DRENPA-3360 file (N, C-alpha, C; in nm, 2 decimals, always signed):
BEGIN
1 = QASTGAEL = +4.56/+6.88/-5.83/+4.49/+6.85/-5.70/+4.49/+6.70/-5.66 ~ +4.53/+6.68/-5.54/+4.54/+6.53/-5.50/+4.41/+6.48/-5.47 ~ +4.35/+6.38/-5.53/+4.23/+6.33/-5.49/+4.24/+6.23/-5.36 ~ +4.15/+6.24/-5.28/+4.16/+6.15/-5.14/+4.15/+6.00/-5.17 ~ +4.20/+5.93/-5.10/+4.16/+5.78/-5.11/+4.03/+5.74/-5.11 ~ +3.96/+5.82/-5.03/+3.82/+5.78/-5.00/+3.73/+5.80/-5.15 ~ +3.78/+5.89/-5.23/+3.71/+5.91/-5.36/+3.74/+5.80/-5.45 ~ +3.85/+5.74/-5.43/+3.90/+5.63/-5.52/+3.82/+5.49/-5.49;
9 = RPALYVLA = +3.76/+5.50/-5.38/+3.68/+5.37/-5.35/+3.57/+5.33/-5.43 ~ +3.54/+5.21/-5.46/+3.43/+5.19/-5.55/+3.30/+5.21/-5.48 ~ +3.20/+5.23/-5.56/+3.06/+5.23/-5.50/+2.99/+5.09/-5.51 ~ +2.91/+5.05/-5.41/+2.86/+4.91/-5.41/+2.70/+4.93/-5.45 ~ +2.65/+4.84/-5.54/+2.52/+4.84/-5.56/+2.45/+4.72/-5.54 ~ +2.35/+4.72/-5.45/+2.30/+4.58/-5.41/+2.16/+4.57/-5.45 ~ +2.12/+4.48/-5.52/+1.97/+4.45/-5.55/+1.94/+4.32/-5.47 ~ +1.85/+4.32/-5.38/+1.82/+4.21/-5.30/+1.66/+4.18/-5.31;
17 = VGVSKYRD = +1.64/+4.06/-5.35/+1.48/+4.02/-5.36/+1.48/+3.89/-5.26 ~ +1.36/+3.91/-5.18/+1.32/+3.80/-5.10/+1.17/+3.79/-5.08 ~ +1.12/+3.65/-5.11/+0.97/+3.64/-5.09/+0.94/+3.54/-5.00 ~ +0.87/+3.57/-4.90/+0.82/+3.48/-4.80/+0.67/+3.47/-4.81 ~ +0.60/+3.57/-4.84/+0.45/+3.56/-4.83/+0.42/+3.57/-4.98 ~ +0.40/+3.46/-5.04/+0.36/+3.46/-5.19/+0.20/+3.46/-5.19 ~ +0.17/+3.51/-5.31/+0.02/+3.52/-5.35/-0.05/+3.37/-5.34 ~ +0.04/+3.28/-5.39/-0.01/+3.14/-5.39/+0.03/+3.08/-5.25;
25 = PALQLDYA = -0.09/+3.04/-5.19/-0.08/+3.00/-5.04/+0.01/+2.87/-5.03 ~ +0.03/+2.80/-5.13/+0.11/+2.68/-5.13/+0.26/+2.71/-5.12 ~ +0.30/+2.82/-5.14/+0.44/+2.86/-5.16/+0.51/+2.93/-5.04 ~ +0.43/+2.94/-4.94/+0.49/+3.03/-4.82/+0.61/+2.98/-4.76 ~ +0.70/+3.09/-4.73/+0.83/+3.04/-4.66/+0.84/+3.14/-4.53 ~ +0.92/+3.09/-4.44/+0.92/+3.17/-4.33/+1.03/+3.29/-4.32 ~ +1.16/+3.27/-4.39/+1.25/+3.36/-4.38/+1.31/+3.43/-4.50 ~ +1.25/+3.40/-4.62/+1.32/+3.46/-4.74/+1.32/+3.60/-4.74;
33 = AKDADDFV = +1.21/+3.67/-4.70/+1.22/+3.82/-4.71/+1.31/+3.87/-4.60 ~ +1.31/+3.81/-4.49/+1.40/+3.85/-4.37/+1.54/+3.83/-4.42 ~ +1.57/+3.73/-4.48/+1.70/+3.70/-4.55/+1.74/+3.82/-4.64 ~ +1.66/+3.87/-4.72/+1.70/+3.98/-4.81/+1.72/+4.11/-4.73 ~ +1.64/+4.13/-4.63/+1.66/+4.25/-4.52/+1.80/+4.23/-4.46 ~ +1.82/+4.12/-4.40/+1.95/+4.10/-4.33/+2.08/+4.10/-4.42 ~ +2.06/+4.04/-4.52/+2.17/+4.05/-4.63/+2.20/+4.20/-4.66 ~ +2.10/+4.29/-4.69/+2.13/+4.42/-4.72/+2.19/+4.48/-4.62;
41 = KAFKEQEN = +2.15/+4.46/-4.48/+2.23/+4.53/-4.37/+2.37/+4.49/-4.37 ~ +2.40/+4.36/-4.39/+2.54/+4.33/-4.38/+2.63/+4.39/-4.49 ~ +2.57/+4.43/-4.60/+2.64/+4.50/-4.70/+2.65/+4.64/-4.67 ~ +2.54/+4.70/-4.61/+2.52/+4.83/-4.59/+2.63/+4.88/-4.49 ~ +2.66/+4.79/-4.40/+2.76/+4.82/-4.30/+2.90/+4.85/-4.36 ~ +2.92/+4.82/-4.49/+3.05/+4.85/-4.56/+3.05/+4.99/-4.61 ~ +2.95/+5.07/-4.59/+2.95/+5.20/-4.64/+3.05/+5.29/-4.56 ~ +3.12/+5.37/-4.65/+3.23/+5.45/-4.58/+3.35/+5.36/-4.52;
49 = RLYRKVSV = +3.34/+5.23/-4.55/+3.46/+5.15/-4.51/+3.52/+5.11/-4.64 ~ +3.48/+5.00/-4.69/+3.54/+4.95/-4.83/+3.48/+5.02/-4.93 ~ +3.34/+5.06/-4.93/+3.30/+5.15/-5.04/+3.26/+5.28/-5.00 ~ +3.26/+5.38/-5.09/+3.24/+5.51/-5.06/+3.10/+5.53/-5.06 ~ +3.01/+5.45/-5.11/+2.87/+5.45/-5.08/+2.81/+5.31/-5.11 ~ +2.69/+5.28/-5.05/+2.62/+5.15/-5.08/+2.49/+5.19/-5.11 ~ +2.46/+5.16/-5.25/+2.31/+5.19/-5.30/+2.23/+5.07/-5.30 ~ +2.12/+5.06/-5.24/+2.03/+4.93/-5.22/+1.90/+4.94/-5.30;
57 = KLLRDDKA = +1.86/+4.85/-5.36/+1.71/+4.83/-5.40/+1.68/+4.70/-5.33 ~ +1.58/+4.71/-5.22/+1.54/+4.59/-5.16/+1.40/+4.56/-5.20 ~ +1.37/+4.45/-5.25/+1.24/+4.41/-5.31/+1.19/+4.29/-5.22 ~ +1.09/+4.31/-5.14/+1.04/+4.20/-5.05/+0.88/+4.19/-5.06 ~ +0.84/+4.05/-5.06/+0.71/+4.02/-5.05/+0.63/+4.08/-5.16 ~ +0.53/+4.17/-5.13/+0.45/+4.22/-5.24/+0.52/+4.34/-5.31 ~ +0.64/+4.37/-5.27/+0.71/+4.46/-5.35/+0.80/+4.39/-5.45 ~ +0.80/+4.26/-5.44/+0.88/+4.17/-5.54/+0.79/+4.10/-5.64;
65 = KRDDILDG = +0.70/+4.16/-5.70/+0.62/+4.11/-5.79/+0.72/+4.10/-5.93 ~ +0.68/+4.04/-6.03/+0.75/+4.01/-6.15/+0.81/+4.14/-6.22 ~ +0.73/+4.24/-6.23/+0.77/+4.37/-6.29/+0.86/+4.44/-6.20 ~ +0.85/+4.43/-6.06/+0.95/+4.51/-5.97/+1.08/+4.45/-6.00 ~ +1.08/+4.31/-6.00/+1.22/+4.26/-6.02/+1.28/+4.28/-6.15 ~ +1.20/+4.29/-6.26/+1.27/+4.33/-6.39/+1.32/+4.46/-6.38 ~ +1.23/+4.55/-6.31/+1.27/+4.70/-6.30/+1.40/+4.70/-6.21 ~ +1.41/+4.62/-6.10/+1.54/+4.62/-6.03/+1.66/+4.57/-6.11;
73 = LEWIRREM = +1.64/+4.47/-6.19/+1.75/+4.44/-6.27/+1.80/+4.55/-6.37 ~ +1.71/+4.62/-6.43/+1.74/+4.73/-6.51/+1.80/+4.85/-6.43 ~ +1.76/+4.86/-6.30/+1.82/+4.97/-6.21/+1.98/+4.94/-6.19 ~ +2.00/+4.82/-6.15/+2.15/+4.79/-6.12/+2.24/+4.80/-6.26 ~ +2.18/+4.76/-6.36/+2.25/+4.77/-6.49/+2.27/+4.92/-6.53 ~ +2.18/+5.00/-6.50/+2.18/+5.14/-6.54/+2.28/+5.22/-6.44 ~ +2.28/+5.18/-6.31/+2.36/+5.26/-6.21/+2.50/+5.23/-6.21 ~ +2.54/+5.11/-6.24/+2.68/+5.07/-6.22/+2.77/+5.12/-6.32;
81 = TARDVGVV = +2.90/+5.15/-6.27/+3.01/+5.18/-6.37/+3.11/+5.08/-6.36 ~ +3.22/+5.09/-6.44/+3.32/+4.98/-6.45/+3.39/+4.98/-6.31 ~ +3.40/+5.08/-6.23/+3.49/+5.09/-6.11/+3.40/+5.03/-5.99 ~ +3.28/+5.01/-6.01/+3.20/+4.97/-5.90/+3.18/+4.82/-5.88 ~ +3.11/+4.78/-5.78/+3.09/+4.63/-5.74/+2.93/+4.62/-5.74 ~ +2.87/+4.52/-5.80/+2.74/+4.50/-5.80/+2.72/+4.35/-5.75 ~ +2.61/+4.35/-5.64/+2.57/+4.24/-5.57/+2.43/+4.20/-5.58 ~ +2.39/+4.09/-5.63/+2.25/+4.06/-5.65/+2.21/+3.95/-5.57;
89 = FFGGHGVN = +2.11/+3.95/-5.48/+2.07/+3.84/-5.40/+1.92/+3.80/-5.43 ~ +1.89/+3.67/-5.44/+1.76/+3.61/-5.47/+1.74/+3.52/-5.36 ~ +1.62/+3.53/-5.27/+1.59/+3.44/-5.19/+1.44/+3.40/-5.20 ~ +1.42/+3.27/-5.19/+1.28/+3.23/-5.21/+1.26/+3.11/-5.29 ~ +1.17/+3.09/-5.38/+1.16/+2.97/-5.46/+1.21/+2.98/-5.59 ~ +1.28/+2.88/-5.64/+1.32/+2.87/-5.78/+1.27/+2.74/-5.84 ~ +1.24/+2.73/-5.95/+1.18/+2.60/-6.01/+1.25/+2.59/-6.17 ~ +1.24/+2.46/-6.20/+1.28/+2.44/-6.34/+1.14/+2.40/-6.40;
97 = DSDGVYYY = +1.12/+2.44/-6.51/+1.00/+2.40/-6.59/+1.03/+2.26/-6.66 ~ +0.94/+2.21/-6.73/+0.96/+2.07/-6.80/+1.07/+2.07/-6.90 ~ +1.12/+2.18/-6.95/+1.22/+2.18/-7.04/+1.37/+2.19/-6.97 ~ +1.35/+2.20/-6.82/+1.47/+2.22/-6.75/+1.50/+2.39/-6.74 ~ +1.43/+2.46/-6.79/+1.46/+2.60/-6.78/+1.43/+2.67/-6.63 ~ +1.52/+2.74/-6.59/+1.51/+2.78/-6.45/+1.43/+2.92/-6.42 ~ +1.35/+2.92/-6.33/+1.26/+3.04/-6.32/+1.27/+3.08/-6.16 ~ +1.29/+3.22/-6.13/+1.30/+3.25/-6.00/+1.12/+3.29/-5.99;
105 = LPQDADVD = +1.07/+3.26/-5.87/+0.92/+3.28/-5.85/+0.91/+3.41/-5.79 ~ +0.86/+3.51/-5.85/+0.82/+3.64/-5.78/+0.70/+3.62/-5.70 ~ +0.68/+3.73/-5.62/+0.55/+3.72/-5.52/+0.43/+3.68/-5.59 ~ +0.42/+3.72/-5.72/+0.28/+3.70/-5.78/+0.28/+3.58/-5.88 ~ +0.39/+3.48/-5.87/+0.39/+3.37/-5.96/+0.28/+3.29/-5.96 ~ +0.26/+3.23/-6.07/+0.16/+3.12/-6.08/+0.24/+3.00/-6.15 ~ +0.26/+2.90/-6.07/+0.34/+2.78/-6.11/+0.29/+2.72/-6.23 ~ +0.16/+2.73/-6.27/+0.11/+2.67/-6.40/+0.12/+2.76/-6.51;
113 = RLKRTGVI = +0.18/+2.89/-6.49/+0.19/+2.98/-6.60/+0.32/+3.05/-6.60 ~ +0.43/+2.95/-6.58/+0.56/+3.01/-6.56/+0.61/+3.11/-6.65 ~ +0.61/+3.08/-6.78/+0.65/+3.16/-6.88/+0.59/+3.32/-6.86 ~ +0.47/+3.33/-6.83/+0.41/+3.46/-6.81/+0.44/+3.52/-6.68 ~ +0.45/+3.44/-6.56/+0.46/+3.49/-6.43/+0.59/+3.47/-6.36 ~ +0.69/+3.39/-6.42/+0.81/+3.37/-6.34/+0.92/+3.47/-6.40 ~ +1.03/+3.48/-6.33/+1.14/+3.55/-6.40/+1.24/+3.45/-6.44 ~ +1.23/+3.44/-6.57/+1.32/+3.34/-6.64/+1.47/+3.38/-6.62;
121 = FTEIRNTL = +1.56/+3.27/-6.60/+1.69/+3.28/-6.56/+1.77/+3.38/-6.67 ~ +1.73/+3.37/-6.80/+1.79/+3.44/-6.90/+1.80/+3.59/-6.86 ~ +1.69/+3.64/-6.81/+1.68/+3.78/-6.78/+1.79/+3.82/-6.66 ~ +1.79/+3.73/-6.57/+1.89/+3.75/-6.46/+2.03/+3.74/-6.50 ~ +2.05/+3.63/-6.58/+2.19/+3.62/-6.65/+2.23/+3.74/-6.74 ~ +2.14/+3.79/-6.83/+2.18/+3.90/-6.92/+2.22/+4.02/-6.84 ~ +2.15/+4.04/-6.74/+2.17/+4.16/-6.65/+2.31/+4.16/-6.59 ~ +2.33/+4.04/-6.52/+2.46/+4.02/-6.44/+2.57/+4.01/-6.53;
129 = SALPGKAL = +2.56/+3.94/-6.65/+2.67/+3.95/-6.75/+2.71/+4.08/-6.81 ~ +2.61/+4.16/-6.81/+2.63/+4.30/-6.88/+2.68/+4.40/-6.77 ~ +2.68/+4.36/-6.64/+2.73/+4.47/-6.55/+2.88/+4.49/-6.57 ~ +2.91/+4.63/-6.57/+3.04/+4.68/-6.62/+3.15/+4.65/-6.52 ~ +3.13/+4.65/-6.39/+3.22/+4.62/-6.28/+3.23/+4.48/-6.25 ~ +3.28/+4.46/-6.11/+3.27/+4.32/-6.06/+3.12/+4.29/-6.02 ~ +3.09/+4.16/-6.04/+2.96/+4.11/-6.01/+2.96/+3.99/-5.92 ~ +2.88/+3.99/-5.81/+2.86/+3.87/-5.75/+2.71/+3.84/-5.73;
137 = FFIDTCHS = +2.67/+3.71/-5.75/+2.54/+3.68/-5.74/+2.53/+3.57/-5.63 ~ +2.43/+3.60/-5.53/+2.41/+3.52/-5.42/+2.27/+3.46/-5.43 ~ +2.25/+3.32/-5.45/+2.12/+3.27/-5.47/+2.08/+3.16/-5.37 ~ +1.98/+3.20/-5.29/+1.94/+3.12/-5.19/+1.79/+3.06/-5.21 ~ +1.78/+3.00/-5.33/+1.66/+2.93/-5.37/+1.67/+2.79/-5.37 ~ +1.65/+2.73/-5.48/+1.68/+2.57/-5.49/+1.61/+2.53/-5.36 ~ +1.50/+2.57/-5.33/+1.43/+2.56/-5.20/+1.27/+2.51/-5.21 ~ +1.11/+2.34/-5.08/+0.97/+2.34/-5.10/+0.91/+2.37/-4.96;
145 = GNVLGTGR = +0.78/+2.37/-4.97/+0.70/+2.40/-4.84/+0.77/+2.34/-4.72 ~ +0.71/+2.36/-4.60/+0.78/+2.31/-4.48/+0.77/+2.17/-4.47 ~ +0.85/+2.10/-4.53/+0.86/+1.96/-4.50/+0.97/+1.91/-4.40 ~ +0.92/+1.82/-4.31/+1.02/+1.77/-4.20/+1.06/+1.88/-4.11 ~ +0.97/+1.98/-4.09/+1.00/+2.08/-3.98/+1.10/+2.18/-4.03 ~ +1.22/+2.15/-4.09/+1.30/+2.26/-4.14/+1.25/+2.29/-4.27 ~ +1.21/+2.42/-4.29/+1.16/+2.46/-4.41/+1.26/+2.43/-4.54 ~ +1.19/+2.38/-4.64/+1.28/+2.36/-4.75/+1.23/+2.45/-4.87;
153 = RGVANDIT = +1.32/+2.50/-4.94/+1.27/+2.61/-5.04/+1.30/+2.53/-5.19 ~ +1.19/+2.52/-5.27/+1.22/+2.48/-5.41/+1.12/+2.37/-5.42 ~ +1.08/+2.39/-5.55/+0.98/+2.28/-5.59/+1.08/+2.19/-5.67 ~ +1.05/+2.11/-5.76/+1.16/+2.03/-5.83/+1.26/+2.12/-5.89 ~ +1.38/+2.11/-5.86/+1.48/+2.18/-5.93/+1.61/+2.14/-5.92 ~ +1.70/+2.19/-6.01/+1.84/+2.16/-6.01/+1.90/+2.28/-6.05 ~ +1.99/+2.34/-5.95/+2.04/+2.47/-5.98/+2.18/+2.45/-6.05 ~ +2.24/+2.35/-6.07/+2.37/+2.34/-6.12/+2.38/+2.41/-6.27;
161 = AVVNELSS = +2.30/+2.39/-6.35/+2.31/+2.45/-6.49/+2.32/+2.58/-6.47 ~ +2.24/+2.65/-6.40/+2.23/+2.79/-6.37/+2.36/+2.84/-6.33 ~ +2.42/+2.78/-6.22/+2.55/+2.83/-6.17/+2.66/+2.82/-6.27 ~ +2.66/+2.70/-6.34/+2.78/+2.69/-6.44/+2.76/+2.79/-6.55 ~ +2.64/+2.81/-6.60/+2.62/+2.90/-6.71/+2.67/+3.06/-6.67 ~ +2.62/+3.10/-6.55/+2.66/+3.23/-6.50/+2.80/+3.25/-6.49 ~ +2.87/+3.14/-6.44/+3.02/+3.15/-6.41/+3.11/+3.12/-6.51 ~ +3.05/+3.10/-6.64/+3.15/+3.08/-6.75/+3.23/+3.20/-6.77;
169 = AENGVIVF = +3.34/+3.19/-6.82/+3.44/+3.30/-6.84/+3.38/+3.43/-6.90 ~ +3.30/+3.40/-7.01/+3.25/+3.52/-7.07/+3.13/+3.60/-7.00 ~ +3.07/+3.53/-6.90/+2.97/+3.61/-6.81/+3.03/+3.67/-6.69 ~ +3.16/+3.60/-6.65/+3.24/+3.67/-6.54/+3.17/+3.70/-6.41 ~ +3.08/+3.63/-6.37/+3.01/+3.66/-6.25/+3.05/+3.54/-6.15 ~ +3.07/+3.60/-6.01/+3.11/+3.51/-5.91/+2.97/+3.47/-5.85 ~ +2.95/+3.34/-5.84/+2.82/+3.28/-5.82/+2.83/+3.21/-5.67 ~ +2.75/+3.26/-5.57/+2.75/+3.18/-5.44/+2.61/+3.12/-5.45;
177 = AASTGRQF = +2.59/+2.99/-5.44/+2.47/+2.92/-5.44/+2.45/+2.85/-5.32 ~ +2.31/+2.85/-5.27/+2.29/+2.79/-5.14/+2.31/+2.64/-5.14 ~ +2.30/+2.57/-5.25/+2.31/+2.42/-5.24/+2.35/+2.38/-5.37 ~ +2.40/+2.24/-5.38/+2.43/+2.20/-5.50/+2.32/+2.10/-5.56 ~ +2.32/+2.09/-5.70/+2.23/+2.00/-5.76/+2.08/+2.00/-5.70 ~ +2.04/+1.87/-5.66/+1.91/+1.86/-5.61/+1.88/+1.87/-5.47 ~ +1.98/+1.91/-5.39/+1.97/+1.93/-5.25/+1.87/+2.05/-5.23 ~ +1.80/+2.03/-5.11/+1.71/+2.15/-5.07/+1.80/+2.25/-5.00;
185 = AQESAKWG = +1.77/+2.38/-5.01/+1.82/+2.47/-4.91/+1.73/+2.48/-4.79 ~ +1.79/+2.51/-4.68/+1.70/+2.50/-4.56/+1.69/+2.63/-4.49 ~ +1.58/+2.64/-4.41/+1.58/+2.75/-4.33/+1.52/+2.71/-4.20 ~ +1.54/+2.78/-4.09/+1.50/+2.72/-3.97/+1.48/+2.85/-3.86 ~ +1.39/+2.83/-3.77/+1.37/+2.92/-3.66/+1.50/+2.94/-3.57 ~ +1.57/+2.82/-3.57/+1.70/+2.82/-3.50/+1.80/+2.93/-3.54 ~ +1.81/+2.94/-3.67/+1.89/+3.04/-3.73/+1.82/+3.18/-3.75 ~ +1.69/+3.17/-3.77/+1.63/+3.30/-3.81/+1.64/+3.34/-3.95;
193 = NGAFTRAV = +1.70/+3.25/-4.03/+1.72/+3.28/-4.17/+1.73/+3.14/-4.24 ~ +1.76/+3.16/-4.38/+1.81/+3.03/-4.44/+1.94/+3.02/-4.40 ~ +1.98/+2.89/-4.40/+2.11/+2.85/-4.35/+2.23/+2.92/-4.43 ~ +2.22/+2.94/-4.56/+2.31/+3.00/-4.65/+2.32/+3.14/-4.62 ~ +2.21/+3.22/-4.61/+2.22/+3.36/-4.59/+2.26/+3.40/-4.45 ~ +2.23/+3.31/-4.35/+2.28/+3.32/-4.21/+2.44/+3.33/-4.22 ~ +2.51/+3.22/-4.30/+2.64/+3.21/-4.30/+2.71/+3.32/-4.38 ~ +2.63/+3.37/-4.48/+2.69/+3.49/-4.56/+2.71/+3.60/-4.46;
201 = IEGMSGKA = +2.60/+3.64/-4.38/+2.59/+3.75/-4.30/+2.70/+3.74/-4.20 ~ +2.70/+3.62/-4.13/+2.82/+3.61/-4.02/+2.95/+3.63/-4.08 ~ +2.97/+3.56/-4.21/+3.11/+3.58/-4.27/+3.14/+3.72/-4.31 ~ +3.05/+3.81/-4.35/+3.06/+3.95/-4.38/+3.08/+4.03/-4.26 ~ +3.03/+3.98/-4.16/+3.05/+4.05/-4.03/+3.18/+4.04/-3.96 ~ +3.25/+3.95/-4.02/+3.40/+3.95/-3.96/+3.45/+3.81/-3.94 ~ +3.35/+3.71/-3.94/+3.38/+3.57/-3.91/+3.46/+3.50/-4.02 ~ +3.45/+3.55/-4.14/+3.53/+3.50/-4.24/+3.67/+3.52/-4.24;
209 = DTAGSGRI = +3.71/+3.63/-4.16/+3.84/+3.68/-4.15/+3.90/+3.59/-4.05 ~ +3.93/+3.47/-4.07/+3.98/+3.38/-3.97/+4.14/+3.42/-3.92 ~ +4.20/+3.48/-4.01/+4.34/+3.51/-3.99/+4.35/+3.64/-3.92 ~ +4.25/+3.72/-3.91/+4.25/+3.86/-3.85/+4.33/+3.95/-3.94 ~ +4.31/+3.93/-4.08/+4.38/+4.03/-4.16/+4.31/+4.16/-4.18 ~ +4.19/+4.18/-4.13/+4.12/+4.30/-4.15/+4.04/+4.31/-4.27 ~ +4.04/+4.22/-4.35/+3.96/+4.23/-4.48/+3.90/+4.09/-4.51 ~ +3.80/+4.07/-4.59/+3.73/+3.95/-4.62/+3.73/+3.95/-4.77;
217 = THKMLDLY = +3.80/+3.85/-4.83/+3.79/+3.84/-4.97/+3.68/+3.74/-5.02 ~ +3.64/+3.73/-5.15/+3.55/+3.64/-5.19/+3.58/+3.51/-5.17 ~ +3.72/+3.47/-5.17/+3.77/+3.33/-5.13/+3.74/+3.30/-5.00 ~ +3.77/+3.40/-4.91/+3.75/+3.38/-4.75/+3.60/+3.36/-4.73 ~ +3.53/+3.44/-4.79/+3.38/+3.43/-4.77/+3.32/+3.29/-4.80 ~ +3.38/+3.25/-4.92/+3.33/+3.11/-4.98/+3.38/+3.01/-4.88 ~ +3.50/+3.00/-4.83/+3.55/+2.90/-4.74/+3.46/+2.91/-4.61 ~ +3.43/+3.02/-4.55/+3.36/+3.03/-4.43/+3.22/+2.97/-4.46;
225 = VSERVKAM = +3.15/+3.03/-4.57/+3.02/+2.98/-4.59/+3.00/+2.84/-4.62 ~ +3.10/+2.78/-4.69/+3.07/+2.64/-4.72/+3.08/+2.55/-4.60 ~ +3.19/+2.59/-4.52/+3.20/+2.50/-4.38/+3.09/+2.53/-4.29 ~ +3.04/+2.66/-4.28/+2.95/+2.69/-4.18/+2.81/+2.61/-4.22 ~ +2.78/+2.61/-4.34/+2.64/+2.57/-4.37/+2.65/+2.42/-4.36 ~ +2.76/+2.35/-4.40/+2.77/+2.21/-4.38/+2.75/+2.18/-4.22 ~ +2.81/+2.27/-4.14/+2.80/+2.23/-3.99/+2.65/+2.25/-3.94 ~ +2.59/+2.36/-4.01/+2.46/+2.41/-3.95/+2.36/+2.30/-3.99;
233 = TRGTQSPV = +2.37/+2.24/-4.13/+2.27/+2.14/-4.17/+2.32/+2.00/-4.15 ~ +2.42/+1.97/-4.07/+2.48/+1.83/-4.05/+2.51/+1.77/-4.18 ~ +2.57/+1.86/-4.28/+2.62/+1.79/-4.39/+2.51/+1.76/-4.50 ~ +2.39/+1.80/-4.48/+2.29/+1.77/-4.58/+2.28/+1.88/-4.67 ~ +2.34/+2.00/-4.66/+2.34/+2.11/-4.77/+2.48/+2.15/-4.78 ~ +2.53/+2.15/-4.91/+2.66/+2.20/-4.94/+2.65/+2.31/-5.03 ~ +2.68/+2.44/-4.99/+2.67/+2.56/-5.08/+2.79/+2.53/-5.20 ~ +2.77/+2.60/-5.31/+2.87/+2.59/-5.41/+2.90/+2.74/-5.45;
241 = TIVPQGIP = +3.03/+2.77/-5.47/+3.07/+2.90/-5.52/+3.16/+2.87/-5.64 ~ +3.12/+2.93/-5.75/+3.21/+2.92/-5.88/+3.25/+3.07/-5.91 ~ +3.39/+3.07/-5.93/+3.45/+3.19/-5.98/+3.51/+3.17/-6.11 ~ +3.48/+3.25/-6.21/+3.52/+3.24/-6.34/+3.67/+3.25/-6.36 ~ +3.72/+3.18/-6.46/+3.88/+3.17/-6.47/+3.91/+3.32/-6.50 ~ +4.02/+3.35/-6.43/+4.10/+3.48/-6.45/+4.05/+3.58/-6.37 ~ +3.96/+3.56/-6.28/+3.91/+3.68/-6.18/+4.00/+3.65/-6.05 ~ +4.06/+3.75/-6.03/+4.15/+3.74/-5.91/+4.06/+3.75/-5.77;
249 = DFPVAVTR = +4.12/+3.71/-5.67/+4.06/+3.72/-5.53/+4.06/+3.87/-5.50 ~ +3.94/+3.93/-5.45/+3.95/+4.07/-5.42/+3.86/+4.08/-5.29 ~ +3.88/+4.19/-5.21/+3.81/+4.20/-5.09/+3.67/+4.25/-5.12 ~ +3.57/+4.19/-5.04/+3.43/+4.22/-5.04/+3.38/+4.30/-4.92 ~ +3.48/+4.29/-4.82/+3.45/+4.36/-4.70/+3.57/+4.39/-4.61 ~ +3.57/+4.49/-4.52/+3.68/+4.51/-4.44/+3.62/+4.50/-4.29 ~ +3.69/+4.44/-4.20/+3.64/+4.44/-4.07/+3.67/+4.54/-3.99 ~ +3.60/+4.56/-3.88/+3.62/+4.70/-3.80/+3.77/+4.69/-3.74;
% end
């Protein structure tokens, strides 16, 4: 019996986490939870197009407590097979502790008790590097409170080590990070999102297909996102994408 092309398409699993309304009043953001919503919508559009199905776990605000996030990481690890694509998105605050260890801050985080209340990067890395299929990680954190009118996300932090570690060849994860080193990632009412997430959504919806080829690969998305964010933030925020050695360029979306 001939199987149809549709059956051969991969499934896409999306775990999206976004926290704007933190339990700690000092940590509030405007758009991180909306970023997670909008990010999910952009990928959900690909259902019955590039992917035969798109399964989503969306954790936002009070549904993005530490245990919820750990459960979400377990979910994507359990569901995915080697033919599938896994996409993980984190929006909100990320911090480094005094030893330089990176933590994502869940909704119920206590900055003074990071070990007990933060999601240590090792947990995220272990899940992503264990995913059996292709894995992409989008991180719009490295972001602090509303300084200078444009919201900034991130208490003191440096995302570089995290990105480098994840994208080492043995971990095999393509990492799209909102900003390099000690830059702040920005959000603004002008965009209605974080700059980085806004650019990813635009790129996925077709703008990254500058040649009109009908498809968007991860390299095309990278090119669009980095140029667009630099333009939106007047050069003050430079996203970074790192692709492990030996991973070919592959489509992440098809355009209508």
